[in-house]
MARMIPA-997341 format. One record per residue: x, y, z of N, C-alpha, C in turn; residue in three letters; residue number from 1. Coordinates in Angstrom, 2 decimals, decimal comma. Each point is the difference from the previous one (the first is absolute). Layout:
! residues N
<site><n_east>X</n_east><n_north>Y</n_north><n_up>Z</n_up><ca_east>X</ca_east><ca_north>Y</ca_north><ca_up>Z</ca_up><c_east>X</c_east><c_north>Y</c_north><c_up>Z</c_up><aa>ala</aa><i>NUM</i></site>
...
This chain:
! residues 91
<site><n_east>10,97</n_east><n_north>8,67</n_north><n_up>10,62</n_up><ca_east>0,63</ca_east><ca_north>-1,37</ca_north><ca_up>0,27</ca_up><c_east>1,41</c_east><c_north>0,15</c_north><c_up>-0,35</c_up><aa>met</aa><i>1</i></site>
<site><n_east>0,89</n_east><n_north>-0,41</n_north><n_up>0,80</n_up><ca_east>1,51</ca_east><ca_north>0,06</ca_north><ca_up>-0,15</ca_up><c_east>0,33</c_east><c_north>-1,00</c_north><c_up>-1,01</c_up><aa>ala</aa><i>2</i></site>
<site><n_east>1,13</n_east><n_north>0,27</n_north><n_up>-0,69</n_up><ca_east>0,49</ca_east><ca_north>-1,00</ca_north><ca_up>-1,00</ca_up><c_east>0,18</c_east><c_north>-1,43</c_north><c_up>0,62</c_up><aa>asp</aa><i>3</i></site>
<site><n_east>0,41</n_east><n_north>-0,02</n_north><n_up>1,22</n_up><ca_east>0,14</ca_east><ca_north>-1,38</ca_north><ca_up>0,65</ca_up><c_east>-1,26</c_east><c_north>-0,81</c_north><c_up>0,12</c_up><aa>gly</aa><i>4</i></site>
<site><n_east>-0,95</n_east><n_north>0,83</n_north><n_up>0,24</n_up><ca_east>-1,40</ca_east><ca_north>-0,64</ca_north><ca_up>0,17</ca_up><c_east>-0,46</c_east><c_north>-0,43</c_north><c_up>-1,44</c_up><aa>glu</aa><i>5</i></site>
<site><n_east>0,21</n_east><n_north>0,66</n_north><n_up>-1,04</n_up><ca_east>-0,37</ca_east><ca_north>-0,32</ca_north><ca_up>-1,30</ca_up><c_east>0,73</c_east><c_north>-1,17</c_north><c_up>-0,38</c_up><aa>glu</aa><i>6</i></site>
<site><n_east>1,30</n_east><n_north>-0,08</n_north><n_up>0,26</n_up><ca_east>0,93</ca_east><ca_north>-1,14</ca_north><ca_up>-0,19</ca_up><c_east>-0,62</c_east><c_north>-1,35</c_north><c_up>0,69</c_up><aa>ala</aa><i>7</i></site>
<site><n_east>-0,44</n_east><n_north>0,20</n_north><n_up>1,28</n_up><ca_east>-0,52</ca_east><ca_north>-1,13</ca_north><ca_up>0,77</ca_up><c_east>-1,34</c_east><c_north>-0,39</c_north><c_up>-0,74</c_up><aa>ala</aa><i>8</i></site>
<site><n_east>-0,80</n_east><n_north>0,96</n_north><n_up>-0,42</n_up><ca_east>-1,21</ca_east><ca_north>-0,53</ca_north><ca_up>-0,65</ca_up><c_east>0,30</c_east><c_north>-0,79</c_north><c_up>-1,37</c_up><aa>leu</aa><i>9</i></site>
<site><n_east>1,07</n_east><n_north>0,46</n_north><n_up>-0,70</n_up><ca_east>0,38</ca_east><ca_north>-0,53</ca_north><ca_up>-1,16</ca_up><c_east>0,39</c_east><c_north>-1,55</c_north><c_up>0,28</c_up><aa>arg</aa><i>10</i></site>
<site><n_east>0,77</n_east><n_north>-0,19</n_north><n_up>0,93</n_up><ca_east>0,50</ca_east><ca_north>-1,33</ca_north><ca_up>0,42</ca_up><c_east>-1,13</c_east><c_north>-0,94</c_north><c_up>0,44</c_up><aa>leu</aa><i>11</i></site>
<site><n_east>-1,06</n_east><n_north>0,56</n_north><n_up>0,66</n_up><ca_east>-1,22</ca_east><ca_north>-0,76</ca_north><ca_up>0,37</ca_up><c_east>-0,71</c_east><c_north>-0,33</c_north><c_up>-1,19</c_up><aa>arg</aa><i>12</i></site>
<site><n_east>-0,27</n_east><n_north>1,05</n_north><n_up>-0,90</n_up><ca_east>-0,82</ca_east><ca_north>-0,21</ca_north><ca_up>-1,17</ca_up><c_east>0,58</c_east><c_north>-0,89</c_north><c_up>-0,93</c_up><aa>ala</aa><i>13</i></site>
<site><n_east>1,39</n_east><n_north>-0,02</n_north><n_up>-0,24</n_up><ca_east>0,75</ca_east><ca_north>-0,91</ca_north><ca_up>-0,84</ca_up><c_east>-0,15</c_east><c_north>-1,43</c_north><c_up>0,55</c_up><aa>asp</aa><i>14</i></site>
<site><n_east>-0,11</n_east><n_north>-0,17</n_north><n_up>1,34</n_up><ca_east>-0,16</ca_east><ca_north>-1,34</ca_north><ca_up>0,61</ca_up><c_east>-1,51</c_east><c_north>-0,27</c_north><c_up>-0,07</c_up><aa>ala</aa><i>15</i></site>
<site><n_east>-0,88</n_east><n_north>0,66</n_north><n_up>-0,56</n_up><ca_east>-1,38</ca_east><ca_north>-0,51</ca_north><ca_up>-0,18</ca_up><c_east>-0,97</c_east><c_north>0,51</c_north><c_up>0,96</c_up><aa>gly</aa><i>16</i></site>
<site><n_east>0,44</n_east><n_north>0,97</n_north><n_up>0,93</n_up><ca_east>-0,94</ca_east><ca_north>0,60</ca_north><ca_up>1,03</ca_up><c_east>-0,99</c_east><c_north>0,87</c_north><c_up>-0,80</c_up><aa>asp</aa><i>17</i></site>
<site><n_east>-1,20</n_east><n_north>-0,48</n_north><n_up>-0,05</n_up><ca_east>-1,10</ca_east><ca_north>0,79</ca_north><ca_up>-0,72</ca_up><c_east>-0,23</c_east><c_north>1,31</c_north><c_up>0,61</c_up><aa>ala</aa><i>18</i></site>
<site><n_east>0,02</n_east><n_north>0,16</n_north><n_up>1,32</n_up><ca_east>-0,27</ca_east><ca_north>1,21</ca_north><ca_up>0,63</ca_up><c_east>1,10</c_east><c_north>1,13</c_north><c_up>-0,32</c_up><aa>glu</aa><i>19</i></site>
<site><n_east>1,22</n_east><n_north>-0,53</n_north><n_up>0,04</n_up><ca_east>1,19</ca_east><ca_north>0,84</ca_north><ca_up>-0,31</ca_up><c_east>-0,04</c_east><c_north>0,37</c_north><c_up>-1,46</c_up><aa>ala</aa><i>20</i></site>
<site><n_east>-0,42</n_east><n_north>-0,81</n_north><n_up>-0,87</n_up><ca_east>-0,17</ca_east><ca_north>0,40</ca_north><ca_up>-1,47</ca_up><c_east>-0,91</c_east><c_north>1,12</c_north><c_up>-0,21</c_up><aa>thr</aa><i>21</i></site>
<site><n_east>-1,19</n_east><n_north>-0,19</n_north><n_up>0,63</n_up><ca_east>-0,96</ca_east><ca_north>1,16</ca_north><ca_up>-0,12</ca_up><c_east>0,58</c_east><c_north>1,17</c_north><c_up>0,67</c_up><aa>ile</aa><i>22</i></site>
<site><n_east>0,53</n_east><n_north>0,00</n_north><n_up>1,17</n_up><ca_east>0,59</ca_east><ca_north>1,21</ca_north><ca_up>0,68</ca_up><c_east>0,99</c_east><c_north>0,76</c_north><c_up>-0,80</c_up><aa>glu</aa><i>23</i></site>
<site><n_east>0,82</n_east><n_north>-0,89</n_north><n_up>-0,62</n_up><ca_east>1,17</ca_east><ca_north>0,48</ca_north><ca_up>-0,78</ca_up><c_east>-0,74</c_east><c_north>0,78</c_north><c_up>-1,25</c_up><aa>leu</aa><i>24</i></site>
<site><n_east>-0,91</n_east><n_north>-0,64</n_north><n_up>-0,60</n_up><ca_east>-0,72</ca_east><ca_north>0,66</ca_north><ca_up>-1,12</ca_up><c_east>-0,64</c_east><c_north>1,27</c_north><c_up>0,49</c_up><aa>gly</aa><i>25</i></site>
<site><n_east>-0,54</n_east><n_north>0,04</n_north><n_up>0,98</n_up><ca_east>-0,57</ca_east><ca_north>1,31</ca_north><ca_up>0,63</ca_up><c_east>0,95</c_east><c_north>0,99</c_north><c_up>0,12</c_up><aa>arg</aa><i>26</i></site>
<site><n_east>1,16</n_east><n_north>-0,33</n_north><n_up>0,76</n_up><ca_east>1,06</ca_east><ca_north>0,93</ca_north><ca_up>0,26</ca_up><c_east>0,51</c_east><c_north>0,53</c_north><c_up>-1,32</c_up><aa>leu</aa><i>27</i></site>
<site><n_east>0,30</n_east><n_north>-0,84</n_north><n_up>-0,94</n_up><ca_east>0,45</ca_east><ca_north>0,45</ca_north><ca_up>-1,33</ca_up><c_east>-0,86</c_east><c_north>1,05</c_north><c_up>-0,72</c_up><aa>leu</aa><i>28</i></site>
<site><n_east>-1,41</n_east><n_north>-0,38</n_north><n_up>0,21</n_up><ca_east>-1,07</ca_east><ca_north>0,87</ca_north><ca_up>-0,61</ca_up><c_east>0,19</c_east><c_north>1,43</c_north><c_up>0,61</c_up><aa>tyr</aa><i>29</i></site>
<site><n_east>-0,03</n_east><n_north>-0,03</n_north><n_up>1,34</n_up><ca_east>-0,02</ca_east><ca_north>1,28</ca_north><ca_up>0,81</ca_up><c_east>1,37</c_east><c_north>0,78</c_north><c_up>-0,39</c_up><aa>arg</aa><i>30</i></site>
<site><n_east>1,00</n_east><n_north>-0,77</n_north><n_up>-0,42</n_up><ca_east>1,33</ca_east><ca_north>0,61</ca_north><ca_up>-0,30</ca_up><c_east>-0,01</c_east><c_north>0,52</c_north><c_up>-1,55</c_up><aa>ser</aa><i>31</i></site>
<site><n_east>-1,17</n_east><n_north>-0,22</n_north><n_up>-0,68</n_up><ca_east>-0,17</ca_east><ca_north>0,17</ca_north><ca_up>-1,42</ca_up><c_east>0,97</c_east><c_north>-0,77</c_north><c_up>-0,73</c_up><aa>asp</aa><i>32</i></site>
<site><n_east>0,30</n_east><n_north>-1,15</n_north><n_up>0,42</n_up><ca_east>0,92</ca_east><ca_north>-1,01</ca_north><ca_up>-0,84</ca_up><c_east>-1,07</c_east><c_north>-0,95</c_north><c_up>-0,49</c_up><aa>arg</aa><i>33</i></site>
<site><n_east>-0,74</n_east><n_north>0,48</n_north><n_up>-1,00</n_up><ca_east>-1,06</ca_east><ca_north>-0,80</ca_north><ca_up>-0,58</ca_up><c_east>0,31</c_east><c_north>-1,33</c_north><c_up>-0,63</c_up><aa>leu</aa><i>34</i></site>
<site><n_east>1,03</n_east><n_north>0,05</n_north><n_up>-0,75</n_up><ca_east>0,43</ca_east><ca_north>-1,15</ca_north><ca_up>-0,76</ca_up><c_east>0,30</c_east><c_north>-1,21</c_north><c_up>0,95</c_up><aa>asp</aa><i>35</i></site>
<site><n_east>0,66</n_east><n_north>0,39</n_north><n_up>1,04</n_up><ca_east>0,40</ca_east><ca_north>-1,00</ca_north><ca_up>0,93</ca_up><c_east>-1,20</c_east><c_north>-0,45</c_north><c_up>0,83</c_up><aa>glu</aa><i>36</i></site>
<site><n_east>-0,92</n_east><n_north>0,99</n_north><n_up>0,38</n_up><ca_east>-1,20</ca_east><ca_north>-0,36</ca_north><ca_up>0,74</ca_up><c_east>-0,93</c_east><c_north>-0,96</c_north><c_up>-0,71</c_up><aa>ala</aa><i>37</i></site>
<site><n_east>-0,04</n_east><n_north>0,30</n_north><n_up>-1,19</n_up><ca_east>-0,83</ca_east><ca_north>-0,83</ca_north><ca_up>-1,01</ca_up><c_east>0,49</c_east><c_north>-1,54</c_north><c_up>0,02</c_up><aa>glu</aa><i>38</i></site>
<site><n_east>1,31</n_east><n_north>0,01</n_north><n_up>-0,17</n_up><ca_east>0,59</ca_east><ca_north>-1,36</ca_north><ca_up>-0,01</ca_up><c_east>-0,22</c_east><c_north>-0,84</c_north><c_up>1,27</c_up><aa>ala</aa><i>39</i></site>
<site><n_east>0,15</n_east><n_north>0,60</n_north><n_up>1,14</n_up><ca_east>-0,36</ca_east><ca_north>-0,62</ca_north><ca_up>1,21</ca_up><c_east>-1,47</c_east><c_north>-0,39</c_north><c_up>0,26</c_up><aa>trp</aa><i>40</i></site>
<site><n_east>-0,86</n_east><n_north>1,09</n_north><n_up>-0,30</n_up><ca_east>-1,41</ca_east><ca_north>-0,24</ca_north><ca_up>0,17</ca_up><c_east>-0,52</c_east><c_north>-1,02</c_north><c_up>-0,92</c_up><aa>leu</aa><i>41</i></site>
<site><n_east>0,64</n_east><n_north>-0,23</n_north><n_up>-1,17</n_up><ca_east>-0,49</ca_east><ca_north>-1,01</ca_north><ca_up>-0,96</ca_up><c_east>0,23</c_east><c_north>-1,37</c_north><c_up>0,51</c_up><aa>arg</aa><i>42</i></site>
<site><n_east>1,01</n_east><n_north>-0,12</n_north><n_up>0,94</n_up><ca_east>0,21</ca_east><ca_north>-1,28</ca_north><ca_up>0,48</ca_up><c_east>-1,02</c_east><c_north>-0,41</c_north><c_up>1,09</c_up><aa>arg</aa><i>43</i></site>
<site><n_east>-0,58</n_east><n_north>0,97</n_north><n_up>0,76</n_up><ca_east>-1,02</ca_east><ca_north>-0,24</ca_north><ca_up>0,96</ca_up><c_east>-1,38</c_east><c_north>0,11</c_north><c_up>-0,44</c_up><aa>ala</aa><i>44</i></site>
<site><n_east>-0,39</n_east><n_north>0,79</n_north><n_up>-0,99</n_up><ca_east>-1,38</ca_east><ca_north>0,19</ca_north><ca_up>-0,32</ca_up><c_east>-0,74</c_east><c_north>-1,25</c_north><c_up>-0,61</c_up><aa>ala</aa><i>45</i></site>
<site><n_east>0,67</n_east><n_north>-0,80</n_north><n_up>-0,65</n_up><ca_east>-0,66</ca_east><ca_north>-1,29</ca_north><ca_up>-0,57</ca_up><c_east>-0,48</c_east><c_north>-0,98</c_north><c_up>1,14</c_up><aa>pro</aa><i>46</i></site>
<site><n_east>0,59</n_east><n_north>0,17</n_north><n_up>1,26</n_up><ca_east>-0,43</ca_east><ca_north>-0,77</ca_north><ca_up>1,08</ca_up><c_east>-1,23</c_east><c_north>0,25</c_north><c_up>0,56</c_up><aa>thr</aa><i>47</i></site>
<site><n_east>-0,68</n_east><n_north>1,07</n_north><n_up>-0,45</n_up><ca_east>-1,14</ca_east><ca_north>0,56</ca_north><ca_up>0,45</ca_up><c_east>0,03</c_east><c_north>0,94</c_north><c_up>1,19</c_up><aa>gly</aa><i>48</i></site>
<site><n_east>1,19</n_east><n_north>0,37</n_north><n_up>0,39</n_up><ca_east>0,01</ca_east><ca_north>0,97</ca_north><ca_up>1,09</ca_up><c_east>-0,38</c_east><c_north>1,45</c_north><c_up>-0,37</c_up><aa>asp</aa><i>49</i></site>
<site><n_east>-1,07</n_east><n_north>0,32</n_north><n_up>0,85</n_up><ca_east>-0,59</ca_east><ca_north>1,43</ca_north><ca_up>-0,51</ca_up><c_east>0,82</c_east><c_north>1,13</c_north><c_up>0,02</c_up><aa>leu</aa><i>50</i></site>
<site><n_east>0,97</n_east><n_north>0,06</n_north><n_up>1,05</n_up><ca_east>0,97</ca_east><ca_north>1,13</ca_north><ca_up>0,03</ca_up><c_east>0,79</c_east><c_north>-0,02</c_north><c_up>-1,30</c_up><aa>ala</aa><i>51</i></site>
<site><n_east>0,48</n_east><n_north>-1,22</n_north><n_up>-0,37</n_up><ca_east>0,74</ca_east><ca_north>-0,03</ca_north><ca_up>-1,18</ca_up><c_east>-0,66</c_east><c_north>0,26</c_north><c_up>-1,38</c_up><aa>ala</aa><i>52</i></site>
<site><n_east>-1,22</n_east><n_north>-0,38</n_north><n_up>0,01</n_up><ca_east>-0,80</ca_east><ca_north>0,21</ca_north><ca_up>-1,26</ca_up><c_east>-0,20</c_east><c_north>1,51</c_north><c_up>-0,22</c_up><aa>met</aa><i>53</i></site>
<site><n_east>-0,42</n_east><n_north>0,55</n_north><n_up>1,15</n_up><ca_east>-0,27</ca_east><ca_north>1,52</ca_north><ca_up>-0,03</ca_up><c_east>1,32</c_east><c_north>0,87</c_north><c_up>-0,14</c_up><aa>leu</aa><i>54</i></site>
<site><n_east>1,05</n_east><n_north>-0,48</n_north><n_up>0,68</n_up><ca_east>1,26</ca_east><ca_north>0,74</ca_north><ca_up>-0,11</ca_up><c_east>0,42</c_east><c_north>-0,19</c_north><c_up>-1,49</c_up><aa>gly</aa><i>55</i></site>
<site><n_east>-0,18</n_east><n_north>-1,09</n_north><n_up>-0,60</n_up><ca_east>0,51</ca_east><ca_north>-0,08</ca_north><ca_up>-1,46</ca_up><c_east>-0,94</c_east><c_north>0,75</c_north><c_up>-0,77</c_up><aa>leu</aa><i>56</i></site>
<site><n_east>-1,18</n_east><n_north>0,05</n_north><n_up>0,11</n_up><ca_east>-0,97</ca_east><ca_north>0,78</ca_north><ca_up>-0,76</ca_up><c_east>0,27</c_east><c_north>1,46</c_north><c_up>0,17</c_up><aa>gly</aa><i>57</i></site>
<site><n_east>0,51</n_east><n_north>0,55</n_north><n_up>1,17</n_up><ca_east>0,24</ca_east><ca_north>1,34</ca_north><ca_up>0,28</ca_up><c_east>1,40</c_east><c_north>0,37</c_north><c_up>-0,68</c_up><aa>ala</aa><i>58</i></site>
<site><n_east>0,92</n_east><n_north>-1,04</n_north><n_up>0,02</n_up><ca_east>1,29</ca_east><ca_north>0,30</ca_north><ca_up>-0,68</ca_up><c_east>-0,23</c_east><c_north>0,06</c_north><c_up>-1,58</c_up><aa>thr</aa><i>59</i></site>
<site><n_east>-0,75</n_east><n_north>-0,89</n_north><n_up>-0,51</n_up><ca_east>-0,34</ca_east><ca_north>0,01</ca_north><ca_up>-1,38</ca_up><c_east>-0,68</c_east><c_north>1,28</c_north><c_up>-0,40</c_up><aa>leu</aa><i>60</i></site>
<site><n_east>-0,91</n_east><n_north>0,38</n_north><n_up>0,78</n_up><ca_east>-0,73</ca_east><ca_north>1,16</ca_north><ca_up>-0,33</ca_up><c_east>0,82</c_east><c_north>1,28</c_north><c_up>-0,10</c_up><aa>gln</aa><i>61</i></site>
<site><n_east>1,02</n_east><n_north>0,07</n_north><n_up>0,97</n_up><ca_east>0,95</ca_east><ca_north>1,09</ca_north><ca_up>0,08</ca_up><c_east>0,86</c_east><c_north>0,00</c_north><c_up>-1,20</c_up><aa>lys</aa><i>62</i></site>
<site><n_east>0,30</n_east><n_north>-1,13</n_north><n_up>-0,50</n_up><ca_east>0,85</ca_east><ca_north>-0,08</ca_north><ca_up>-1,18</ca_up><c_east>-0,79</c_east><c_north>0,06</c_north><c_up>-1,31</c_up><aa>gln</aa><i>63</i></site>
<site><n_east>-1,28</n_east><n_north>0,39</n_north><n_up>0,16</n_up><ca_east>-0,79</ca_east><ca_north>0,16</ca_north><ca_up>-1,25</ca_up><c_east>-0,68</c_east><c_north>-1,29</c_north><c_up>-0,68</c_up><aa>gly</aa><i>64</i></site>
<site><n_east>0,22</n_east><n_north>-1,16</n_north><n_up>0,65</n_up><ca_east>-0,53</ca_east><ca_north>-1,18</ca_north><ca_up>-0,48</ca_up><c_east>-1,40</c_east><c_north>-0,31</c_north><c_up>0,39</c_up><aa>cys</aa><i>65</i></site>
<site><n_east>-0,96</n_east><n_north>0,94</n_north><n_up>-0,30</n_up><ca_east>-1,32</ca_east><ca_north>0,03</ca_north><ca_up>0,62</ca_up><c_east>-0,79</c_east><c_north>-1,32</c_north><c_up>-0,31</c_up><aa>asp</aa><i>66</i></site>
<site><n_east>0,12</n_east><n_north>-0,62</n_north><n_up>-0,95</n_up><ca_east>-0,78</ca_east><ca_north>-1,27</ca_north><ca_up>-0,30</ca_up><c_east>0,45</c_east><c_north>-1,16</c_north><c_up>0,77</c_up><aa>asp</aa><i>67</i></site>
<site><n_east>1,39</n_east><n_north>-0,17</n_north><n_up>0,21</n_up><ca_east>0,38</ca_east><ca_north>-1,02</ca_north><ca_up>0,93</ca_up><c_east>-0,34</c_east><c_north>0,32</c_north><c_up>1,55</c_up><aa>glu</aa><i>68</i></site>
<site><n_east>0,25</n_east><n_north>1,24</n_north><n_up>0,21</n_up><ca_east>-0,33</ca_east><ca_north>0,51</ca_north><ca_up>1,32</ca_up><c_east>-1,54</c_east><c_north>-0,30</c_north><c_up>0,39</c_up><aa>ala</aa><i>69</i></site>
<site><n_east>-0,90</n_east><n_north>0,20</n_north><n_up>-0,91</n_up><ca_east>-1,34</ca_east><ca_north>-0,20</ca_north><ca_up>0,31</ca_up><c_east>-0,21</c_east><c_north>-1,54</c_north><c_up>0,17</c_up><aa>glu</aa><i>70</i></site>
<site><n_east>0,69</n_east><n_north>-0,78</n_north><n_up>-0,72</n_up><ca_east>-0,20</ca_east><ca_north>-1,42</ca_north><ca_up>0,22</ca_up><c_east>0,39</c_east><c_north>-0,31</c_north><c_up>1,40</c_up><aa>glu</aa><i>71</i></site>
<site><n_east>1,07</n_east><n_north>0,39</n_north><n_up>0,54</n_up><ca_east>0,32</ca_east><ca_north>-0,29</ca_north><ca_up>1,40</ca_up><c_east>-0,88</c_east><c_north>0,58</c_north><c_up>1,06</c_up><aa>trp</aa><i>72</i></site>
<site><n_east>-0,58</n_east><n_north>1,22</n_north><n_up>-0,32</n_up><ca_east>-1,09</ca_east><ca_north>0,69</ca_north><ca_up>0,90</ca_up><c_east>-1,21</c_east><c_north>-0,92</c_north><c_up>0,00</c_up><aa>phe</aa><i>73</i></site>
<site><n_east>-0,25</n_east><n_north>-0,50</n_north><n_up>-1,25</n_up><ca_east>-1,34</ca_east><ca_north>-0,78</ca_north><ca_up>-0,09</ca_up><c_east>0,19</c_east><c_north>-1,36</c_north><c_up>0,73</c_up><aa>arg</aa><i>74</i></site>
<site><n_east>1,26</n_east><n_north>-0,51</n_north><n_up>0,04</n_up><ca_east>0,13</ca_east><ca_north>-1,22</ca_north><ca_up>0,71</ca_up><c_east>-0,23</c_east><c_north>0,25</c_north><c_up>1,59</c_up><aa>arg</aa><i>75</i></site>
<site><n_east>0,49</n_east><n_north>1,20</n_north><n_up>0,50</n_up><ca_east>-0,31</ca_east><ca_north>0,37</ca_north><ca_up>1,24</ca_up><c_east>-1,38</c_east><c_north>0,25</c_north><c_up>0,28</c_up><aa>gly</aa><i>76</i></site>
<site><n_east>-0,73</n_east><n_north>0,54</n_north><n_up>-0,91</n_up><ca_east>-1,41</ca_east><ca_north>0,22</ca_north><ca_up>0,25</ca_up><c_east>-0,83</c_east><c_north>-1,24</c_north><c_up>-0,03</c_up><aa>ala</aa><i>77</i></site>
<site><n_east>0,40</n_east><n_north>-1,04</n_north><n_up>-0,84</n_up><ca_east>-0,53</ca_east><ca_north>-1,31</ca_north><ca_up>-0,04</ca_up><c_east>0,25</c_east><c_north>-0,65</c_north><c_up>1,25</c_up><aa>glu</aa><i>78</i></site>
<site><n_east>0,92</n_east><n_north>0,27</n_north><n_up>0,69</n_up><ca_east>0,34</ca_east><ca_north>-0,55</ca_north><ca_up>1,28</ca_up><c_east>-0,81</c_east><c_north>0,65</c_north><c_up>1,10</c_up><aa>ala</aa><i>79</i></site>
<site><n_east>-0,82</n_east><n_north>1,02</n_north><n_up>-0,42</n_up><ca_east>-0,88</ca_east><ca_north>0,83</ca_north><ca_up>0,87</ca_up><c_east>0,92</c_east><c_north>0,88</c_north><c_up>0,94</c_up><aa>gln</aa><i>80</i></site>
<site><n_east>1,08</n_east><n_north>0,45</n_north><n_up>-0,57</n_up><ca_east>0,87</ca_east><ca_north>1,00</ca_north><ca_up>0,64</ca_up><c_east>-0,43</c_east><c_north>1,38</c_north><c_up>-0,15</c_up><aa>asp</aa><i>81</i></site>
<site><n_east>-0,35</n_east><n_north>0,80</n_north><n_up>0,96</n_up><ca_east>-0,58</ca_east><ca_north>1,26</ca_north><ca_up>-0,08</ca_up><c_east>0,92</c_east><c_north>0,95</c_north><c_up>-0,85</c_up><aa>ala</aa><i>82</i></site>
<site><n_east>1,39</n_east><n_north>-0,14</n_north><n_up>0,18</n_up><ca_east>0,96</ca_east><ca_north>0,93</ca_north><ca_up>-0,84</ca_up><c_east>-0,17</c_east><c_north>-0,31</c_north><c_up>-1,39</c_up><aa>arg</aa><i>83</i></site>
<site><n_east>-0,11</n_east><n_north>-1,30</n_north><n_up>-0,42</n_up><ca_east>-0,04</ca_east><ca_north>-0,30</ca_north><ca_up>-1,35</ca_up><c_east>-1,29</c_east><c_north>0,51</c_north><c_up>-0,59</c_up><aa>gly</aa><i>84</i></site>
<site><n_east>-1,16</n_east><n_north>-0,11</n_north><n_up>0,76</n_up><ca_east>-1,27</ca_east><ca_north>0,46</ca_north><ca_up>-0,45</ca_up><c_east>-0,01</c_east><c_north>1,49</c_north><c_up>-0,16</c_up><aa>cys</aa><i>85</i></site>
<site><n_east>0,58</n_east><n_north>0,79</n_north><n_up>0,93</n_up><ca_east>0,02</ca_east><ca_north>1,39</ca_north><ca_up>-0,16</ca_up><c_east>0,75</c_east><c_north>0,47</c_north><c_up>-1,06</c_up><aa>ser</aa><i>86</i></site>
<site><n_east>1,17</n_east><n_north>-0,64</n_north><n_up>-0,26</n_up><ca_east>0,86</ca_east><ca_north>0,53</ca_north><ca_up>-1,14</ca_up><c_east>-0,75</c_east><c_north>-0,26</c_north><c_up>-1,31</c_up><aa>thr</aa><i>87</i></site>
<site><n_east>-0,72</n_east><n_north>-1,11</n_north><n_up>0,00</n_up><ca_east>-0,76</ca_east><ca_north>-0,22</ca_north><ca_up>-1,29</ca_up><c_east>-1,32</c_east><c_north>0,67</c_north><c_up>-0,15</c_up><aa>leu</aa><i>88</i></site>
<site><n_east>-0,46</n_east><n_north>0,55</n_north><n_up>1,30</n_up><ca_east>-1,31</ca_east><ca_north>0,61</ca_north><ca_up>-0,02</ca_up><c_east>-1,16</c_east><c_north>-1,03</c_north><c_up>0,00</c_up><aa>gly</aa><i>89</i></site>
<site><n_east>0,29</n_east><n_north>-1,16</n_north><n_up>0,57</n_up><ca_east>-1,06</ca_east><ca_north>-1,01</ca_north><ca_up>-0,06</ca_up><c_east>-0,20</c_east><c_north>-0,51</c_north><c_up>1,48</c_up><aa>thr</aa><i>90</i></site>
<site><n_east>-1,01</n_east><n_north>-0,95</n_north><n_up>0,14</n_up><ca_east>-0,34</ca_east><ca_north>-0,58</ca_north><ca_up>1,26</ca_up><c_east>-0,89</c_east><c_north>0,83</c_north><c_up>0,73</c_up><aa>cys</aa><i>91</i></site>
């Protein structure tokens, strides 16, 4: 994704666009910019969005925050999300 596209996502996310917030967090995760990814995904995860919860869990896990990562994966599993279940080894 080009810098212009990232900037456009940031503008939308700053304006409260939930989809842009999640996409920006995922982009930053893929770019290994984990602190930034975590900050954006933390905005979206409490809303119950599965992609945000699992993205935050993966980001935290990659940062070595396994206990908190498990909490977010568990929330995904409780919502009957297969990815959350498989990460936890449940369901």
